[in-house]
C-alpha positions as CSV (number, residue, x, y, z in Angstrom):
1,M,-24.7,16.8,-10.1
2,D,-21.7,15.3,-12.0
3,R,-19.5,18.0,-10.6
4,E,-20.6,17.1,-7.0
5,V,-20.0,13.4,-7.6
6,S,-16.6,14.2,-9.1
7,R,-15.6,16.4,-6.2
8,F,-16.8,13.8,-3.7
9,S,-14.9,11.1,-5.5
10,I,-11.7,13.1,-5.5
11,I,-12.0,13.9,-1.8
12,A,-12.9,10.3,-0.9
13,G,-10.0,9.1,-3.1
14,W,-7.5,11.3,-1.4
15,L,-8.8,10.3,2.0
16,L,-8.4,6.6,1.2
17,S,-4.9,7.3,-0.3
18,F,-4.0,9.2,2.9
19,V,-5.0,6.3,5.1
20,V,-3.0,3.8,3.0
21,S,0.0,6.1,2.9
22,L,-0.1,6.8,6.6
23,A,-0.3,3.0,7.4
24,L,2.6,2.2,5.1
25,L,4.7,5.2,6.3
26,A,4.2,4.0,9.9
27,D,5.4,0.5,8.9
28,A,8.4,2.1,7.1
29,G,9.2,4.2,10.2
30,V,9.2,1.1,12.4
31,N,11.5,-0.7,9.9
32,I,13.9,2.2,9.8
33,F,13.9,3.7,13.3
34,S,13.2,0.6,15.4
35,P,14.5,-2.4,13.5
36,Q,14.8,-4.4,16.7
37,T,11.0,-4.4,16.9
38,M,10.8,-6.1,13.5
39,A,13.8,-8.4,14.0
40,P,11.8,-11.5,15.2
41,E,9.3,-11.2,12.4
42,M,12.1,-10.7,9.8
43,A,14.0,-13.7,11.1
44,A,10.8,-15.9,11.2
45,S,10.1,-15.0,7.5
46,G,13.7,-15.9,6.5
47,F,14.9,-12.4,6.0
48,P,18.0,-11.1,7.7
49,P,16.9,-8.5,10.3
50,E,19.4,-5.9,8.9
51,L,17.3,-5.7,5.7
52,G,14.5,-3.9,7.7
53,S,15.9,-0.5,6.8
54,A,16.1,-1.3,3.1
55,L,12.5,-2.5,3.2
56,G,11.5,0.7,5.0
57,L,13.1,2.8,2.2
58,I,11.4,0.8,-0.5
59,I,8.0,1.4,1.2
60,I,8.8,5.2,1.4
61,V,9.7,5.3,-2.3
62,C,6.4,3.5,-3.2
63,V,4.4,5.9,-1.0
64,V,6.0,9.0,-2.4
65,L,5.4,7.8,-6.0
66,Y,1.8,7.0,-5.1
67,I,1.1,10.4,-3.6
68,I,2.5,12.4,-6.5
69,P,-0.4,12.6,-9.1
70,A,2.0,12.2,-12.1
71,T,3.5,9.0,-10.8
72,A,0.6,7.7,-8.8
73,V,-0.1,4.7,-11.1
74,L,3.5,3.6,-10.9
75,G,3.4,4.0,-7.1
76,A,0.2,1.9,-6.9
77,I,1.8,-0.8,-9.1
78,L,4.9,-0.9,-7.0
79,M,3.0,-0.7,-3.7
80,T,0.7,-3.6,-4.8
81,G,3.7,-5.7,-5.8
82,F,5.3,-5.1,-2.4
83,L,2.1,-5.9,-0.6
84,G,1.6,-9.0,-2.8
85,G,5.1,-10.2,-1.8
86,A,4.2,-9.8,1.8
87,I,1.1,-11.8,1.3
88,S,3.1,-14.5,-0.4
89,I,5.6,-14.7,2.4
90,H,2.9,-15.2,5.0
91,F,1.3,-17.8,2.7
92,R,4.6,-19.7,2.5
93,L,4.9,-19.6,6.3
94,G,1.4,-21.3,6.5
95,E,-0.2,-18.1,7.9
96,I,-3.2,-18.3,5.6
97,F,-5.7,-15.5,6.3
98,S,-3.5,-14.2,9.1
99,P,-3.9,-10.6,10.2
100,P,-0.8,-9.4,8.3
101,Q,-2.1,-11.0,5.1
102,L,-5.5,-9.5,5.5
103,I,-4.0,-6.1,6.2
104,C,-1.8,-6.2,3.1
105,L,-4.9,-7.2,1.0
106,I,-7.0,-4.5,2.5
107,L,-4.2,-1.9,1.9
108,G,-3.8,-3.0,-1.7
109,V,-7.6,-2.7,-2.4
110,L,-7.8,0.7,-0.6
111,A,-4.7,2.0,-2.5
112,W,-6.3,1.2,-5.9
113,G,-9.7,2.3,-4.7
114,G,-8.3,5.6,-3.6
115,L,-6.5,6.0,-6.9
116,Y,-9.7,5.0,-8.8
117,L,-11.7,7.7,-7.0
118,R,-9.2,10.5,-7.3
119,D,-8.1,9.9,-10.9
120,A,-10.6,10.2,-13.7
121,R,-8.1,8.5,-16.1
122,I,-8.2,5.3,-14.0
123,R,-12.0,5.5,-14.0
124,N,-11.9,5.7,-17.8
125,I,-9.6,2.7,-18.2
126,I,-11.6,0.6,-15.7
127,P,-15.2,1.6,-15.9
128,I,-17.4,0.1,-13.2
129,R,-21.0,-0.4,-14.4
130,L,-23.7,-1.0,-11.8
């Protein structure tokens, strides 16, 4: 039974990690390949629109680190920091509980949930008792 639960956890964890990674890579792609799409949002948040490509590259680095098992924890920490910064920016703009804030929060929770399910070391550090 433990082996089945463990296998299910790993598969579920990788699926969650894939969903988070795909969403972030799509965001990075828009920032890099279609910066004019993000220009109004960048300007509204106080960032120069030309920084969109740099943000896209940062997101890609975070996702790559997150997907590689040996660096997944570092990737999750960096990714969570990035998403937390986005949440803070929307909060500063008065957009409390806005869709971008909620999406960032959900992606952060899913990122750590996926890592928790796919990595027994994280489960050992943060045991959840029901």
